[in-house]
C-alpha positions as CSV (number, residue, x, y, z in Angstrom):
1,M,93.9,16.0,-21.7
2,S,92.8,13.1,-23.2
3,P,88.9,12.7,-23.9
4,T,86.8,12.5,-20.2
5,P,89.6,10.9,-18.3
6,H,88.7,8.8,-15.4
7,E,89.5,10.8,-12.7
8,H,86.2,13.2,-14.0
9,Q,84.0,10.4,-14.4
10,A,82.4,10.7,-10.6
11,V,81.9,14.1,-11.0
12,L,79.9,13.6,-14.4
13,A,77.9,10.8,-13.1
14,L,77.3,12.9,-9.4
15,T,75.9,15.9,-11.5
16,L,73.9,13.9,-13.9
17,N,72.5,11.7,-10.7
18,N,72.3,15.3,-8.1
19,P,72.4,17.8,-10.6
20,F,71.9,20.6,-7.5
21,D,74.8,19.2,-5.5
22,E,77.3,21.9,-4.5
23,H,80.0,19.7,-6.9
24,A,78.0,19.5,-9.7
25,I,79.9,20.6,-12.6
26,C,77.9,23.4,-15.2
27,N,75.9,22.6,-18.5
28,T,79.5,23.8,-20.5
29,A,81.6,21.1,-18.9
30,L,78.5,19.0,-18.7
31,Y,78.3,19.5,-22.7
32,H,82.2,18.9,-23.2
33,C,82.2,15.5,-20.7
34,A,78.8,13.9,-23.2
35,M,80.2,15.4,-26.4
36,Q,83.9,13.6,-25.2
37,I,82.5,11.0,-24.6
38,G,80.5,10.5,-27.6
39,T,83.6,10.6,-29.7
40,C,85.5,8.1,-28.1
41,G,83.3,5.1,-27.5
42,L,81.8,3.2,-25.6
43,G,83.8,0.4,-24.7
44,L,85.7,2.0,-21.1
45,P,85.2,0.4,-18.1
46,Y,84.8,3.9,-16.3
47,Q,81.9,4.6,-18.3
48,V,79.8,2.2,-17.1
49,E,78.9,5.0,-13.7
50,Y,78.5,7.7,-16.4
51,L,75.8,5.1,-18.3
52,R,73.6,4.4,-15.3
53,A,73.5,8.0,-14.3
54,A,72.7,9.7,-18.0
55,M,69.9,7.1,-18.0
56,A,68.3,8.7,-14.9
57,F,69.3,12.2,-15.6
58,V,67.0,12.1,-19.1
59,A,64.1,9.4,-17.7
60,T,63.7,11.3,-14.6
61,P,60.2,12.8,-15.0
62,R,59.9,16.3,-14.6
63,T,57.6,19.6,-14.3
64,A,58.3,22.5,-16.7
65,A,59.2,24.4,-12.9
66,D,62.0,21.2,-12.4
67,R,63.7,21.7,-15.7
68,A,63.6,25.7,-15.7
69,R,65.1,25.7,-12.2
70,L,66.7,22.8,-13.5
71,R,68.3,24.6,-16.5
72,E,69.0,28.1,-14.2
73,H,71.4,25.9,-12.1
74,L,73.3,24.4,-14.6
75,F,73.7,27.5,-16.3
76,A,75.7,29.6,-13.9
77,C,79.3,27.9,-13.2
78,R,80.0,27.0,-9.7
79,C,82.8,24.6,-10.8
80,H,86.1,24.7,-8.9
81,D,89.3,26.0,-10.3
82,Y,90.8,22.1,-11.3
83,L,88.3,21.5,-13.8
84,E,89.4,24.3,-15.8
85,P,89.8,21.9,-18.7
86,L,86.4,21.0,-18.7
87,H,85.6,24.3,-19.9
88,P,86.6,25.2,-23.7
89,T,85.9,28.7,-25.2
90,L,83.2,27.7,-27.5
91,P,81.9,30.1,-30.3
92,P,79.5,32.7,-29.7
93,A,77.5,31.3,-32.3
94,L,76.3,28.5,-29.7
95,T,73.9,29.8,-26.9
96,A,73.7,29.1,-23.8
97,D,70.5,26.8,-24.8
98,D,72.2,25.0,-27.8
99,I,74.9,23.8,-25.6
100,F,72.3,21.9,-23.3
101,D,69.9,21.0,-26.1
102,L,73.7,19.5,-27.3
103,T,74.1,17.6,-24.4
104,L,70.9,16.3,-24.1
105,F,71.5,14.6,-27.4
106,G,74.8,13.8,-26.4
107,L,73.4,11.8,-23.5
108,S,70.7,10.3,-25.4
109,K,72.5,9.0,-28.4
110,T,75.4,7.6,-26.2
111,L,72.7,6.1,-24.8
112,A,71.0,4.6,-27.7
113,N,74.1,3.3,-29.0
114,A,74.8,1.5,-25.6
115,I,71.6,-0.1,-25.7
116,A,72.1,-0.9,-29.6
117,G,75.0,-2.5,-28.8
118,Y,74.1,-4.8,-26.0
119,D,76.2,-7.7,-25.6
120,P,75.2,-10.2,-23.2
121,K,78.1,-11.9,-23.9
122,H,81.0,-9.9,-24.1
123,P,83.7,-11.5,-22.8
124,D,84.7,-8.8,-20.4
125,R,81.8,-8.4,-17.8
126,R,83.5,-4.5,-17.0
127,I,82.1,-3.2,-19.8
128,R,78.6,-5.0,-20.1
129,W,76.6,-2.3,-19.8
130,P,73.5,-2.6,-19.7
131,T,74.0,-5.7,-17.5
132,P,70.8,-8.0,-18.5
133,P,68.7,-6.6,-15.5
134,E,69.0,-3.3,-16.5
135,Y,69.0,-4.2,-20.0
136,A,65.7,-5.8,-19.2
137,H,65.1,-2.7,-17.1
138,I,65.0,-0.1,-19.2
139,T,63.4,-2.1,-22.1
140,T,60.6,-2.7,-20.2
141,T,60.4,1.4,-19.0
142,G,61.0,-0.6,-15.1
143,G,58.5,-2.7,-15.1
144,A,55.7,-0.1,-15.7
145,A,54.1,1.1,-19.0
146,P,55.6,2.4,-21.7
147,A,54.1,5.1,-21.4
148,A,56.4,6.4,-18.3
149,L,59.4,5.9,-19.9
150,C,58.0,8.2,-23.1
151,D,56.1,10.8,-20.7
152,A,59.3,11.2,-19.3
153,L,61.4,11.5,-22.3
154,L,58.7,13.6,-24.1
155,A,58.9,16.5,-21.4
156,W,62.4,17.3,-22.6
157,A,61.1,17.6,-26.5
158,A,57.8,19.2,-25.1
159,D,60.4,22.2,-24.1
160,G,60.0,24.9,-26.1
161,R,63.6,25.9,-26.6
162,T,65.5,22.6,-26.5
163,G,65.2,18.4,-26.0
164,S,65.5,17.6,-29.8
165,G,67.6,15.2,-29.1
166,A,65.6,12.8,-26.7
167,F,64.0,11.8,-30.0
168,A,67.6,9.6,-30.4
169,L,66.5,7.8,-27.6
170,L,63.1,7.4,-28.2
171,T,63.5,5.5,-31.2
172,G,66.8,3.8,-29.5
173,I,64.4,2.1,-27.0
174,A,61.9,1.5,-29.0
175,S,64.4,-0.5,-31.2
176,A,65.1,-2.3,-28.7
177,S,61.6,-3.1,-27.0
178,P,58.5,-4.2,-29.3
179,P,56.0,-3.3,-26.2
180,F,57.9,0.2,-26.6
181,G,57.8,0.6,-30.1
182,R,54.0,-0.1,-30.5
183,H,53.5,2.7,-27.8
184,L,55.5,5.0,-29.8
185,L,54.3,4.1,-33.1
186,S,50.6,4.8,-31.5
187,T,51.5,8.0,-29.6
188,P,50.4,11.1,-32.0
189,R,52.0,13.7,-29.6
190,V,55.5,12.1,-30.5
191,F,55.1,12.7,-33.9
192,D,53.7,15.8,-33.5
193,L,56.4,17.2,-31.6
194,A,59.1,16.3,-34.3
195,T,57.5,18.5,-36.5
196,T,57.6,21.0,-34.1
197,H,60.9,20.6,-33.9
198,L,61.5,20.2,-37.8
199,E,59.3,23.6,-38.1
200,R,61.7,25.5,-35.5
201,V,64.7,24.8,-37.3
202,I,63.4,26.4,-40.4
203,A,62.3,29.6,-38.1
204,R,65.7,30.0,-36.9
205,I,67.9,29.9,-39.8
206,P,68.8,33.5,-40.2
207,T,69.2,33.3,-44.3
208,R,68.4,31.1,-46.7
209,D,71.8,30.6,-48.5
210,A,74.5,30.6,-45.9
211,A,75.5,27.1,-46.1
212,V,78.3,27.8,-43.0
213,L,74.8,28.5,-40.5
214,W,74.5,24.3,-40.7
215,L,75.3,24.4,-37.3
216,P,74.6,21.8,-35.0
217,R,71.4,23.8,-34.0
218,F,70.2,23.0,-36.9
219,T,71.7,19.6,-38.3
220,M,71.4,18.3,-35.0
221,P,66.9,18.5,-35.2
222,V,67.2,17.6,-38.7
223,T,68.9,14.5,-38.0
224,V,66.8,13.3,-35.1
225,C,63.7,14.0,-35.6
226,A,63.6,13.6,-39.8
227,H,66.4,11.0,-39.9
228,L,66.4,8.9,-36.9
229,L,62.2,9.1,-36.3
230,F,60.2,9.4,-39.3
231,A,63.1,7.8,-42.2
232,A,63.9,5.2,-39.6
233,V,60.1,3.8,-38.9
234,T,58.6,4.3,-42.2
235,E,61.4,2.9,-43.9
236,R,61.0,-0.1,-41.2
237,N,57.5,-0.1,-41.6
238,P,56.3,1.6,-45.3
239,A,52.5,1.6,-44.4
240,F,52.8,3.8,-41.3
241,T,53.5,7.1,-43.9
242,E,49.8,6.9,-44.4
243,V,48.8,7.0,-40.9
244,L,51.8,10.2,-39.5
245,L,51.0,12.0,-43.2
246,R,46.6,11.2,-43.0
247,G,45.8,9.5,-39.8
248,Y,48.1,12.1,-37.3
249,G,47.3,15.0,-40.2
250,L,50.8,16.1,-40.4
251,L,50.9,15.9,-44.3
252,E,50.7,20.4,-44.5
253,R,52.9,20.9,-42.1
254,Q,55.4,18.1,-43.2
255,H,54.9,19.7,-46.3
256,A,55.7,22.8,-45.4
257,V,58.9,21.7,-43.7
258,A,59.7,19.5,-46.7
259,R,59.6,22.5,-49.2
260,A,61.8,24.8,-47.2
261,M,64.1,22.6,-46.8
262,Q,65.1,22.3,-50.1
263,A,67.0,25.2,-49.6
264,H,69.2,24.4,-47.3
265,L,69.9,20.5,-48.1
266,V,72.7,19.6,-50.5
267,P,71.9,17.1,-53.4
268,G,72.9,13.6,-53.0
269,A,73.7,14.1,-49.5
270,Q,75.1,11.3,-47.5
271,G,74.7,9.5,-44.3
272,A,71.8,11.2,-41.7
273,M,71.4,14.4,-43.7
274,G,70.7,12.1,-47.0
275,S,68.1,9.8,-45.0
276,A,66.3,13.3,-43.6
277,A,66.1,14.0,-47.4
278,A,65.0,10.6,-48.2
279,W,61.9,11.3,-46.1
280,F,61.0,15.0,-47.1
281,A,61.5,13.5,-51.3
282,A,58.8,10.7,-49.7
283,V,56.4,13.9,-47.9
284,C,56.9,15.9,-51.4
285,A,55.7,12.5,-53.4
286,Y,53.0,12.2,-51.0
287,A,51.6,15.6,-51.9
288,G,52.2,14.9,-55.2
289,T,55.6,17.2,-55.7
290,R,58.7,17.2,-56.5
291,F,61.6,17.7,-53.4
292,A,64.7,19.8,-55.5
293,P,67.5,20.7,-52.8
294,R,69.9,23.1,-54.4
295,A,73.6,22.9,-53.2
296,Q,74.0,26.6,-51.6
297,S,77.3,25.2,-51.0
298,T,78.0,26.5,-54.8
299,P,75.4,28.7,-55.4
300,T,76.3,28.9,-59.4
301,E,73.1,29.7,-60.4
302,Q,72.7,33.4,-58.3
303,Y,76.2,34.2,-57.2
304,D,79.9,33.3,-58.3
305,V,81.2,30.4,-57.3
306,G,84.3,32.9,-55.6
307,E,81.0,35.2,-53.0
308,G,80.5,31.7,-51.1
309,P,82.6,33.4,-48.3
310,L,80.9,36.5,-48.2
311,V,77.4,34.8,-48.6
312,C,78.7,33.1,-45.8
313,A,79.7,36.2,-43.6
314,W,76.1,38.0,-44.3
315,G,75.0,34.4,-42.7
316,A,77.2,35.2,-39.7
317,I,76.3,38.5,-39.7
318,V,72.6,38.5,-39.4
319,A,73.0,35.5,-36.8
320,L,75.3,37.8,-35.0
321,R,72.6,40.0,-34.9
322,C,69.5,37.9,-34.4
323,L,71.3,37.4,-30.6
324,R,69.9,39.7,-27.8
325,C,72.7,39.5,-26.6
326,A,76.0,38.5,-28.1
327,H,78.1,37.1,-25.2
328,P,78.3,33.2,-25.5
329,N,76.9,31.8,-22.0
330,C,74.3,34.9,-21.7
331,R,71.1,33.0,-21.2
332,T,68.3,36.1,-22.7
333,S,66.4,35.0,-25.5
334,R,66.1,37.3,-28.3
335,A,62.1,37.4,-27.2
336,D,63.0,38.7,-24.1
337,A,61.4,42.1,-23.3
338,R,62.4,42.6,-19.9
339,V,66.5,43.1,-21.6
340,R,67.1,46.2,-23.3
341,A,70.4,45.3,-25.0
342,A,72.5,47.8,-26.1
343,L,74.1,48.1,-29.5
344,C,77.6,48.2,-30.0
345,A,78.8,51.6,-31.4
346,G,81.8,49.9,-33.1
347,C,80.3,46.9,-35.3
348,G,76.9,48.2,-35.0
349,V,75.7,44.3,-35.9
350,A,76.2,42.4,-32.0
351,R,74.0,43.7,-28.6
352,Y,74.9,42.4,-25.1
353,C,72.2,42.7,-21.9
354,G,75.2,44.5,-20.1
355,P,78.6,46.3,-19.6
356,A,80.1,42.9,-17.8
357,H,79.1,40.7,-20.4
358,Q,80.1,43.2,-22.8
359,R,83.4,43.4,-21.4
360,E,84.2,39.8,-20.9
361,A,83.2,39.2,-24.6
362,W,85.2,42.0,-26.2
363,N,88.4,40.3,-23.8
364,A,87.8,37.0,-24.8
365,T,90.9,34.7,-25.5
366,E,89.1,33.1,-28.4
367,Y,86.1,34.4,-30.6
368,S,86.5,37.7,-29.2
369,H,84.4,40.8,-29.9
370,K,87.3,43.1,-30.6
371,A,87.8,40.5,-33.5
372,V,84.9,40.5,-34.7
373,C,84.2,44.1,-34.3
374,H,87.2,45.2,-36.2
375,V,86.4,42.5,-39.3
376,V,83.3,44.0,-39.4
377,K,84.0,47.8,-39.1
378,R,86.6,46.7,-42.4
379,L,83.3,45.6,-43.9
380,R,81.5,48.4,-42.9
381,R,84.2,51.0,-44.9
382,A,84.5,48.3,-48.1
383,L,81.0,48.9,-48.6
384,H,81.3,53.2,-47.9
385,M,78.6,52.9,-44.9
386,H,81.2,53.0,-41.7
387,E,80.2,56.4,-41.9
388,D,76.5,56.2,-43.1
389,G,74.6,54.0,-39.4
390,A,71.6,54.6,-41.3
391,A,72.3,52.7,-44.2
392,W,74.0,50.0,-42.2
393,A,71.2,49.8,-40.0
394,K,68.9,50.1,-43.1
395,L,70.9,46.9,-44.4
396,I,71.8,44.8,-41.2
397,H,69.1,45.4,-39.0
398,N,65.5,44.7,-41.0
399,T,66.4,41.6,-41.1
400,D,64.3,38.3,-40.7
401,A,64.5,34.7,-40.9
402,G,64.2,34.0,-44.5
403,R,66.0,36.9,-45.6
404,S,68.6,36.7,-48.7
405,P,71.7,38.3,-49.1
406,D,71.1,39.4,-52.5
407,E,71.1,43.2,-51.4
408,F,74.5,42.6,-49.3
409,I,76.0,40.6,-52.2
410,G,74.8,43.3,-54.8
411,L,76.6,45.8,-52.8
412,C,79.9,43.9,-52.5
413,R,79.9,43.8,-56.3
414,R,79.5,47.2,-56.7
415,H,82.1,48.4,-54.2
416,G,84.7,45.5,-55.4
417,V,84.5,43.6,-51.9
418,D,87.4,41.5,-51.1
419,A,85.9,37.7,-50.9
420,A,89.1,37.6,-48.2
421,L,86.8,39.7,-45.9
422,G,84.1,37.2,-45.6
423,K,86.9,34.7,-44.5
424,D,88.0,37.0,-42.1
425,I,84.6,37.5,-40.5
426,L,83.7,33.2,-40.6
427,V,87.0,32.8,-38.6
428,A,86.5,35.8,-35.9
429,T,82.5,34.9,-35.5
430,G,83.8,30.9,-34.8
431,N,82.2,29.8,-37.7
432,V,85.0,28.3,-39.2
433,K,88.5,27.1,-37.6
434,H,90.2,28.0,-40.8
435,T,89.6,28.7,-44.1
436,S,92.4,27.2,-45.8
437,G,89.7,24.7,-47.9
438,W,88.0,28.2,-49.8
């Protein structure tokens, strides 16, 4: 299937304009379309309708109850059979909330790129989006006060589970509209929420050493908040750093994030991660400390280079253990006390909210739990824990967000566990496609 084919644009725009329509597509299909459009660029005539609908979707004011109802509706797939190609099997490491957050990011970033690349003199009228009236409407927030659009986008960002992608569009409009930019800089809540999203990133990283866990759910908030917002704003206006850290009272929180982020950013990173690192370095310098990230992809200080796959495999296992339900489309959160999740008796890692989701995950065509369960049982045998459930539970289940793999790697060394087993775990859990680069 070609990326975002023309025949799907109508249903995509329909979903964004009216998500509750009986013909609207679900969360997974919407995510797939949004990502593919961002990949193939904006220079296609049939994307004009999509862009208009995307702006309506993200900029429509919604209450918290409205957003919750929208999420619940989109998470239940009612798509027709002919839309099956828009439902690729996604790695179980991505939850439904992750997919929804990535969809918001895809919509916001695509709109920001379209606004930034606006050319009113483009020779092809068909791909001139936004049109001059639409561009004026967007950059003046529809003729209303800048606070109107800002508040609508911040409502997404204030969501406890998703919404960091909204900052991409906030900064995109600010760069095109000086009045909106001035309003953005004078709104402390923008930067407070962005800091909150960075704090959530740190809290959600299952281990400090597993580089493979830099999945989109981690990299996207860092890219949007640290790179597109904090770094971009202070680069254009260095004096604003003082306002952010002192005037808005964010120094202590940002410094804590910067120090925690040292374990996860590779020294000399380029692009968005490089700009993020530059912002964290500026925060540390302001606080009188030094930002010294360490490369976790080559953990030579603590581990042998050949143990990298096992270190990453540990992270994949802990990430799976942190899910209340390991079914990729389950909306059950880890903190939902109403759900009594059952532990898989085979691997002793994955949990499921019920038999139906366990059966579906077991029989999935891609990233099936059958494959994960088999390879984790091999690991338990290699560690001589295949019959000692208590020892395995102590190792795997007594984990927290900052647990390091030291104990696990020590056991692997003691029992001579082959690093190839770590690679197999990474492939089975969907964290990597192949291991030819190891």
